SERO-945021 format. One record per residue (C-alpha): x, y, z; residue in three letters. Coordinates in steps of 0.02 Angstrom, whole numbers, plus 50000, padded with zeros to 5 digits. Layout:
BEGIN
XYZALA
...
//
This chain:
BEGIN
485495117149081MET
485305128348923VAL
486645139948981SER
487835125848997SER
487325119348817PHE
487725139248749ASN
489495136748815ARG
489755122348722ILE
489065128748560ALA
490065145948605LEU
491805134548632LEU
491385125348461ALA
491225143948378ALA
492875149048449ALA
493555132048382SER
492895136648198SER
493785153348235LEU
495495145748271THR
495425132948139LEU
495175147248009SER
496565157748087ALA
497555141248071ALA
496975138947893SER
497545156447844GLN
499275153947927ALA
499465138147809GLN
499105147347657VAL
500355159847697PHE
501545146847720ASP
501265138747564GLN
501265154147447VAL
503005157547546GLY
503635140847471GLY
504125135347630GLY
503985115947697GLU
502505115147796ARG
502805109147976ARG
501575096648063THR
501255091148234VAL
501955075148305ASP
501155059748321VAL
501045052348502ILE
501065035148505THR
499905028248667VAL
499245011748750THR
497585017248800ALA
496785002148734GLN
498434991248775GLN
499084991548604ARG
500285004348503GLU
499275015748411GLU
499065033748373SER
498235044248497ALA
497185052548343GLN
496345033448313ASP
495805029748480VAL
493905031648507PRO
494195039948684ILE
494545058348761SER
496405057648783ILE
497725071548846GLY
499395064648785ALA
500815073448828TYR
502605069848746ASP
504345071648843THR
504595088848752GLU
502875094248812ALA
503305087849001LEU
505065093249012ALA
504485111748951ASN
503035112749084ALA
504305105849225GLY
503245090949260VAL
503995081149384ARG
502395072449494ASP
500675071649441ILE
500185086749541LYS
501185095049405ASP
500095087649266LEU
498715100149305GLN
499595113049212ALA
499475104049044LEU
497875093849061ALA
496155103149057PRO
494975095549180GLY
496225086749290LEU
496285090649480ILE
497595084449599VAL
497705091849776THR
498545084749938SER
498075087650124THR
498885081450279GLN
500385072850191SER
500885071050000GLU
500705053750038THR
498715059550042ILE
498685066149842THR
497045061749747THR
496575066049566ALA
494965069349486ARG
494415068149310ILE
492785075349238ARG
492305080649411GLY
492385061749474ILE
493865059049620GLY
494015052049795THR
494605064049934VAL
496325054649993GLY
496355055650193ASP
495705038850214ASN
496765023450150PHE
495145013950159GLY
494545022850001LEU
495335019749838GLU
495445033549716SER
494155032949566SER
495675038249451VAL
496795024049431GLY
498805029049417VAL
499815014949321TYR
501775018649301ILE
502605006449164ASP
500934995449179GLY
500834994249354VAL
499475000749447PHE
499865010849617ARG
498635006149760ALA
498145024749804ARG
498665039249702ASN
499825044749841GLY
500805030849830VAL
500995035749650GLY
501595052149696PHE
503505052349693ASN
504665060749582ASP
504395052149411LEU
506015053949347GLY
506445053749155GLU
504545052949066ILE
504325046248894GLU
502505051848890ARG
500905052249006ILE
499255048148939GLU
497695054749038VAL
496225045048984LEU
494515054749033ARG
493055043649086GLY
492835025049148PRO
494305013549076GLN
493534998349178GLY
493844985049018THR
495664985948990LEU
496374993749151PHE
495064989549238GLY
495454990349439LYS
494635007249511ASN
494815017549354THR
492885023549347SER
493325041249323ALA
494775038549208GLY
496825034449221VAL
498465043849226LEU
499525030349118ASN
501435035749140ILE
502815028149030VAL
504665031249087THR
505905032648982ALA
506715014048939GLY
508225005948897PRO
509275009448734GLU
510334999348642PHE
511545014848577GLU
512545020448743HIS
512185036548808GLY
511895045648969GLY
511405062549050ALA
511565074249205LEU
510525086549272GLU
510875098549403ALA
509385110449468THR
509685124849610VAL
508335136649644GLY
507615148649789ASP
506785139349953TYR
508405130349947GLY
507965119149803TYR
509315107549732SER
509035091449626ARG
510295081849549LEU
509915067449422SER
510755056149277GLY
510565039849192HIS
511585028049076VAL
510965017748948THR
511665005148815GLY
511834988448769ALA
512474973648884ILE
512424960048752ILE
512284968948575GLU
510474965148507ASP
509844955748655VAL
510154964248813LEU
510064982848854ALA
510004992849013GLY
509545010949085ARG
509845014449271LEU
509225031249323PHE
509365039849495ALA
508815055849575VAL
509035065449743ARG
508105082449789GLY
508015094049928GLU
507175110449948ARG
506665120650119ASP
504945123850170GLY
503525132950088TYR
502855137850255MET
503695146450403ASP
503125136850546LEU
503075141950724TYR
503295128850837VAL
502835132851033GLN
503765121551157ASP
503135115651316ARG
503885132051414ASN
502915143951273GLY
504425145851184GLN
504475149551001TYR
505675140850865THR
505365146150691ASP
505605132850575THR
504845128150410GLU
503645115850334SER
503125107450183ASP
504755105550129ASP
505645091150024GLN
507045077750055GLY
507055060849937PHE
508255049049830TRP
507525038149711SER
508425025549607VAL
507625014949444ARG
508425000149352GLY
507864992249191GLN
508374978949064LEU
507604977348903GLU
507904957648839TRP
507484951448677THR
508194931948699PRO
507484927948517SER
506354936748361GLU
504794931748466THR
505094935548640VAL
505324952948717THR
505474957248915GLY
505534972549016ARG
506234970349201LEU
506014986649306ILE
506624987849490ALA
506385005049584ASP
506735009949767TYR
506315026749840THR
506515035750019GLU
505685050650067ARG
506025059750242ASP
504895077650231GLU
504325090650356VAL
502575088850282CYS
501025096750271CYS
500465111250399SER
498865120350359ALA
498715138450338ALA
497265147350440SER
495935150750293TRP
494495158950389ASP
493965160650558TYR
492625164350684SER
493295178650794PRO
492555169950953ALA
493335153050917GLY
495155162050869ILE
494885171851040ALA
494765154051134LEU
496335146151048VAL
497295161651100ASN
496745161951266SER
497515145051300VAL
498835144651157GLY
499375162151210GLY
499945167051048ASP
499465183250980ALA
500275179050810LEU
498895166950789TYR
498015167150655PRO
499015173950495ALA
498435179650331ASP
498625164450222PRO
499645174850099GLU
501045176950222GLU
501125156150224ARG
501205156450412VAL
500875140050512ALA
500865136250693PHE
501235118350786ALA
501555112150946ASN
502175096450912ARG
503255087650774GLU
502885085350588TYR
503705075050485ASP
503335060750344GLN
504465046650298ILE
504115035250154VAL
504895018950092GLU
504345014249928ASP
505004999649823TRP
504424987149678GLY
504964975349537VAL
504044972749387SER
504264959949225ALA
503374962449055GLU
503364950448920PHE
502594951648743ASP
502994934548667ILE
502334932648478GLU
501314916148436LEU
500574909748297PRO
498794916848341ILE
499484933248414GLY
500344940248559THR
500294935548729LEU
500774949948862THR
501094946149029THR
501384959649171VAL
501994952749341THR
502254964849489SER
502674968249667TYR
502594981949773ARG
502854987949946ASN
502465005650010TRP
502935010950185GLU
502435027250288ASN
502555034550455ALA
501965052250507ARG
501825062350653SER
500555078250655GLN
499965092250745ASP
498185090650674ILE
497355107250761ASP
498615116950666TYR
498355131250803THR
499415141050926SER
498665129951054ALA
499135110651100ASP
497605101651073LEU
497945085850979ALA
499315077150902TYR
499765060450804ARG
501665053450839ASP
502665044350716ARG
502795026850812GLU
501055024850818ASN
500525030650645ASN
500855021150510PHE
500235013950342THR
501104999150258ASN
500354992150093ILE
500924976149979GLU
500224972249828ARG
500574957749696LEU
499674957549534SER
499814948049376GLN
499024952249203GLU
498794941249055VAL
498144947148887ARG
498264939048718LEU
497824949548566ASN
497824947848383GLY
497034950648219GLN
495814939048114TRP
495284948347952GLY
494354964348008ASP
494194960148203LEU
495554965148316ASP
495264954648466TRP
496144955448643LEU
495684942648783VAL
496514943448967GLY
496374940949147ALA
496994950049304PHE
497324945249472TYR
497904956049636SER
497994952949810HIS
498404967849933GLU
498774967050115ASP
498704983850212LEU
499034987950386VAL
498625005650461LEU
499025011250644GLY
498095028150702ASP
498445035450858ALA
497805051650926ILE
498585059351085ARG
497645075351177ILE
498845090651203GLY
499215099251368ASP
497915112751306ASP
496485103051285TRP
495725103851448GLU
495615120451481ALA
495135123851288PHE
493645111251301LEU
493275118151469GLY
493225137151404ARG
492155132451249SER
490855123751354LEU
490595136451500THR
491205153051426ALA
491825154051606GLY
490325152951691SER
490575138551788VAL
492305131251844PRO
493235127051716PRO
493935109651682LEU
495465106351771GLY
494885114651925THR
494435102652072PRO
492625105052031ALA
492715108151853GLY
492045093151763VAL
490755089651893SER
490155107151896ALA
490195108951697VAL
489075091551682LEU
488065096351820ALA
487505112551726GLN
487465107251567LEU
486485090251578THR
485015095351700GLY
485925087251848GLY
485805070751755LEU
487505066951805ILE
488735070651933ASN
490645063451939ILE
491805066252068PRO
492795079052086PRO
494585078551992GLY
493855068451860SER
494875080351740ALA
495625078851562TYR
497495079751573LEU
498875081751444GLY
499305063851373GLY
497745055151424GLN
496485050551284GLY
497605039251196VAL
496955028051058ASN
497885014450967GLN
496905007750834ASP
497694994850719ILE
496744990550546TYR
497214973950443ASN
496274973150278GLN
496664960250155THR
495884962849954ALA
495954948949844ASP
495324954749656SER
495254945749502TRP
494384948149337ALA
494314942349154VAL
494114952349008PHE
493764956148827THR
494014970748714HIS
493654969548523ASN
493624981148362ALA
492714975148213TYR
492924985448046ARG
491124984747988LEU
491664993247834THR
493105003447774ASP
492675017647886ASP
491345010748006LEU
492145002548170THR
491114993748304LEU
492254993948466THR
491554982948613ALA
492424976848788GLY
491684968748921LEU
492574964249088ARG
491764955349230TYR
492644959249416THR
492634950549582HIS
493294957849741GLU
493274951749909ASN
493764962750068LYS
494234958550239ASP
494594969450385VAL
495104965050559TYR
495314980150670ALA
495774980350879THR
495534996450970PHE
496455001851117ASP
495665016651231THR
496635024451359ASN
495055034351419GLN
495135051151505PRO
494305049851670LEU
492945061351608ALA
492275051451471CYS
492435035151565ALA
491245043251703ALA
490115048451547VAL
490095030551477GLU
489695022551638GLN
488205033251674ALA
487465033751489PHE
488185018451395GLY
489305015551269PHE
488395028051137ASP
488335040851280PRO
487505053351166ILE
486175045151116ASN
485985037551308GLY
485885054951375PHE
484615061351268ILE
483615047151298ALA
483875047951484ALA
483465066351466ALA
482055065251369ALA
481325051651516ALA
481475067051643GLN
480595077851546GLY
482055090951527LEU
481975104651413PRO
482655105051241ALA
484055117151261ALA
484575107851395THR
484665091351303ILE
485565099051151ALA
486765108251268ASN
487085092351361GLY
487195081551197ALA
488605092851129THR
489615094751299ALA
489595074151302ILE
490055073851110GLY
491535085351161ASN
491895076351315ILE
491915058651245CYS
492755061251068LEU
492795045550952PRO
494675042351002TYR
493885041251187HIS
492545029551179ARG
492855013351237SER
491375004751139GLY
492284996351002LEU
493774989551118ASP
492924972151160ALA
492704966850982ASN
493444979450865GLY
492894976850683TYR
493014958250580ASP
492074963550438ASN
492014956250268GLU
491214960850102ARG
491414955549922THR
490814965049776ASP
490524958749594GLU
490164968649429GLU
490054967749242VAL
490724982349174SER
491224986048976GLY
491174998248824THR
490174999148678LEU
490775012348541ARG
490565016848357LEU
492085024248254THR
491715032748082TYR
492905041547974ASP
492465054147891ILE
493975054747782ASN
495965051447821ASP
496125066347920ASP
494445067048022VAL
493625053648140MET
492065053448232VAL
491465042248372TYR
490235039948510GLY
489665025748640GLY
489495020348816TYR
490605014448953SER
490355007749120ARG
491475009649255GLY
491745001149433PHE
492765004349598LYS
492344989949727ALA
491834995549904GLY
492834993750054GLY
492824998750227PHE
493095018050336ASN
494625014450420LEU
494315026950551ASP
493265024750702ARG
491405022150662GLN
490305023850817LEU
488755025450737ASN
488165006150722GLY
486924998450838PRO
487294992051022ILE
487574973050994GLY
486934960251118ALA
488514959851212ASP
488284977551244GLY
489774984251149TYR
489374994050987LEU
489404984450838ASN
489744995750710SER
489714992450495ASP
491025001750448ASN
490824995550255SER
490425006950106PHE
489475001349944ALA
490494999349761ALA
490405015049647GLU
489845013649462THR
489955026649331VAL
488995025749171ASP
489515037049044SER
488965042748871TYR
490115051048770GLU
490075059148576LEU
491795066848501GLY
493065067548351PHE
494815068848325LYS
495465078648169SER
497185082548070GLN
496995095347983LEU
497875105947828PHE
499155090547805GLY
499155088248000ASN
499695104948026VAL
498215107348145VAL
497515093748278GLN
495925096348339LEU
495035084748454ASN
493515087448553GLY
492085076548657SER
490635081848749VAL
489985067348887PHE
488525064549024PHE
488985053349163GLN
487765044549301GLN
488845040149462VAL
487945027849586GLY
488405026349777ASP
489705040249751PHE
490985038449904GLN
491095053949987LEU
492165056550106ASN
492075070950249THR
492955076950396PHE
491885083650516ASN
493105092250611GLY
493315077950737ILE
493505061050626ALA
493045055450450PHE
491445050150380VAL
491195038550217VAL
489305042150154GLU
488605034949990SER
487905046549886ILE
486465038049794ASP
486615046549631GLU
487545060149554ALA
487965065949380GLU
489245075049267THR
489225080949101TYR
490155093148999GLY
491415095048861ALA
493385095748809GLU
494395102348679LEU
496365098548644ASP
497125109648511PHE
498975105648433PHE
499755118748309TYR
501155115948212ALA
501405134248161THR
502285143647995PRO
503695150348108ILE
504835137548125GLU
505115130248296GLY
503535138548370LEU
502225126548414ASP
500475129648517LEU
499475119948616THR
497865122848723ALA
496635112548811GLY
494765118248867TYR
493475107248999ALA
491845111549037TYR
491255102349183THR
489585102649254ASN
489155092749420THR
487825088649543GLU
487145076649689TYR
485535071849612THR
484935060949756GLU
485595060649923VAL
484985049350081ASN
486165045550183THR
485315049250350GLY
486605062650396ASP
485695079450375PRO
487245088650331LEU
487795075750206VAL
485845075950144ASP
485925096450118ALA
487175092949982LEU
485685086849868GLN
485695097549716GLY
487195104449748GLN
488895104549636ASP
490425092449675PHE
491885097849778SER
493555101649691LEU
492825103749531VAL
492825119349444PRO
491615121749313GLU
492835126949180GLN
494765125649161THR
495825132049021PHE
497625127048978THR
498905131848854THR
500755130548811GLN
501865139948698VAL
503545130448657ILE
504845140848519TYR
506505134448470SER
507815139848353ARG
509565138748303PRO
510675154448355VAL
512485159048333PHE
513525142248276ASP
512775125848335ASN
511805133148472LEU
509925131548495LEU
508865145948603ALA
507265140248668SER
505835147448768ALA
504025139848833SER
502535146448925LEU
501285136948996ASP
499645144749102ALA
498225136349185ARG
496465146349252TRP
495345137249347ALA
493575144349380SER
492645145849557GLU
492615129649656TYR
492205124949825ASN
493785112749899THR
492685105250032GLY
491675089750035SER
490245095850118ASP
490305111150019LEU
490385124450158ASP
490435141050095PRO
491915146850183GLU
493055134850086LYS
492795140649905VAL
494285144849808GLN
493975160449695ASP
494645158949507ALA
496395159349484PHE
497705157549347THR
499445151149357THR
500855153249247VAL
502795145249203ASN
504035148349106ALA
505655143549050ARG
507085149448925LEU
508635139548880GLY
510175140048778LEU
511095124548727GLY
512145115148607ARG
511035108348476GLU
511805091048484ASP
511265091348677GLY
512985092248731ALA
512645105248867TRP
511085116848898SER
510725128949042VAL
508945133849076GLU
508245147349185VAL
506525144449238TRP
504965148249351GLY
503285141049418ARG
502015152249463ASN
502445166449428LEU
501045178049480THR
501135170249656ASP
499445165449671GLU
498945158749837THR
497665146049825TYR
496835131949924ALA
497175114649872GLN
495895108850005VAL
495095119050157ALA
494455109250304ILE
493605112050460ASP
494935116350604ALA
494925102950731PHE
493705104850849ALA
493315123250813GLN
491635119350760GLY
490465115350587ARG
489065123550518ARG
488035131250647ALA
486655117550684GLY
486105100450592ALA
485105101150434GLY
485395120150413THR
485665127250242SER
487285127150163LEU
487285146650175ASP
487355146050366SER
489035149150419ARG
488965145450611GLY
490415148950716THR
491725137250634ALA
493425140250601SER
494365133250446TYR
496235129050393ALA
496825126250204ALA
498125117350130PHE
498955130950012LEU
499695125849836GLY
501485129949799ALA
501945148549792PRO
503095157349661ARG
504645148449623THR
506235149949520TRP
507815140649486GLY
509235136449363VAL
509615119249269THR
511065113849187LEU
510855097849088ARG
512205088148979THR
512025072448871GLU
513165061848784TRP
//
């Protein structure tokens, strides 16, 4: 703890030095007689009112059009280049994208979980972070709201909010076209037109974009004859259109109507080999027959035996109206969104054909209707706001995992090491089980695994109804002291109905017949009753677990899931703001965030056997809460030449929703208690040099699982450890310089960099999943007409070509850390794969405006 606060003290000292340097620069500017340049004020809606970011008593990273364009921000993942403390990662598909703020977030590979960081686009909540992962088009600004925002934004914002505002209609006619080409076959063409349809009453804006890119990964695809095709994965192919109308039918009514549609058809995403056990790789290669596997991650080579792709259709409509009433402003926001995704996947990421998903039976459909009403006004020294919110979501998810042609041979060799006839031979399964179970089970020869067996078809239907009432008020106690208080009551009901259809391999059917629908524990009980040695019991349980994977067990087929849960919570905020003078404000306070519980939409077979003899699993998990305490300041110094904002925070998390892939399936566990604390700084400087602006940000985040009592030894071993996907320190900086050259021309240059300290990318904190500290650097050079009639830019991203893991995972069916309950430092014999960040890219952008 002491070292952590020392870091914060050193950071404060560094800030003082920065301010001193800025002060000296300003003195020189005044002596020279030049007009002082100032930092632009960014207007935000973090409190559902338009106000300066410098007046809002919460920690905010606010980024305008210029900063976003110079950093090449096209989607929420790109935003990491500017926003310290923000982590955004993707895994099996870019539709599975997750954001974290102040160390808190949700691993996104399970649609049963909703992120702790809410994504709002033009005032409309997106059901999952991945649902909001698209080319955002023309952006007016992005606000990164740090810490719980449960009073005003409400649903699933216990860690923070990404509030994205796109460019709206203008009554003055105009338009723009932009074309970009780059390496990896990258091309992007976009444009917009805007203007008055009815003078001073109705204006419109139409934006469209189409983008393509070859893959970042070389993908070796092996066909059924063992022949390889060299292709690519992690490519890009999309088009999107967004139309908007701004309607002002009277002086008291303003409306904004938005409709958008996006299609994506991409080969994404493959994983590279990250680290491996030589024995495990020898086993894979002995089955897959490929000495090329594994490859060094820096070579960006992946392997597959089956098709990869993701197809996404995303569309929605929304209407927002502001109506001026005698008592205040009534705001109503209505939206409907529909998101559909189908994907195929080689889920083992190896040269062997072990398991895969096909596109026809693996899909996710999310429909969401929401309505929000707010009324705000001012009575004397009181700024008040009251509101209500309702949403209805229908989610349908299909999941089917198929066994590949090499699975039987892989399983037989991994279980027997060649000491008995392998699976697939006439006596294979019988011999394996007879040896490994101490003779407790003997099944007829020929009860083998076959490629294409072991097919499951799981269908989940989940509905969620959420409603809330809230109030948020600021009362000026004195000219300099303001009290802000907010309160929200949320009620959420979720109902999941799931059906399971399992086409069992004969071997698993025989094991279930011998030991029941819970064959592992059934065998352990039978073996203990027979007095078999502990080693035999352990080996037999391992064998049965591999022969009867969750996808192969029929214990849920008869009754499936039919579960319901209701969560209700009072959340809110209480803050004090004190204006030291016109340029410096300090604030402090408390906020409580809430994220409803839900259901694990994966086969969860850890429930008790019901009276009917079938598994009766409760696949629910508890609601997550965050209690946050924050102190901060905001300042505009030297005549707003410098803006310096800072905060320190402490957050306690209850029932943290941890989603972990165990090498076979996803398991959701609730961590009883966890905490995060740290500090943030945001710095903006309009230098004395005309056209030169500097921004920087720093975040220090310390996290710890303080109490873990799940009953799973591997998860319980996390107690006292840090969170995954949380660098202790991140630093970002951006330098933008523009100046007139020649006649009517404007030259520009920008550089942004992001440094992140070492962190673990795995939910289970396996030491092999650590990502070392790394730095990414982006740059852009431009030349164009000052009036914007034309411009050309040359840009590059990740210029140092850093190879880094977004997330490292346990390779499918290739082991975990050795032994339940062993320490986190015990490597075992596991192998690992990783989803990598983008490599170095470059391109040229041409733009014209009129």
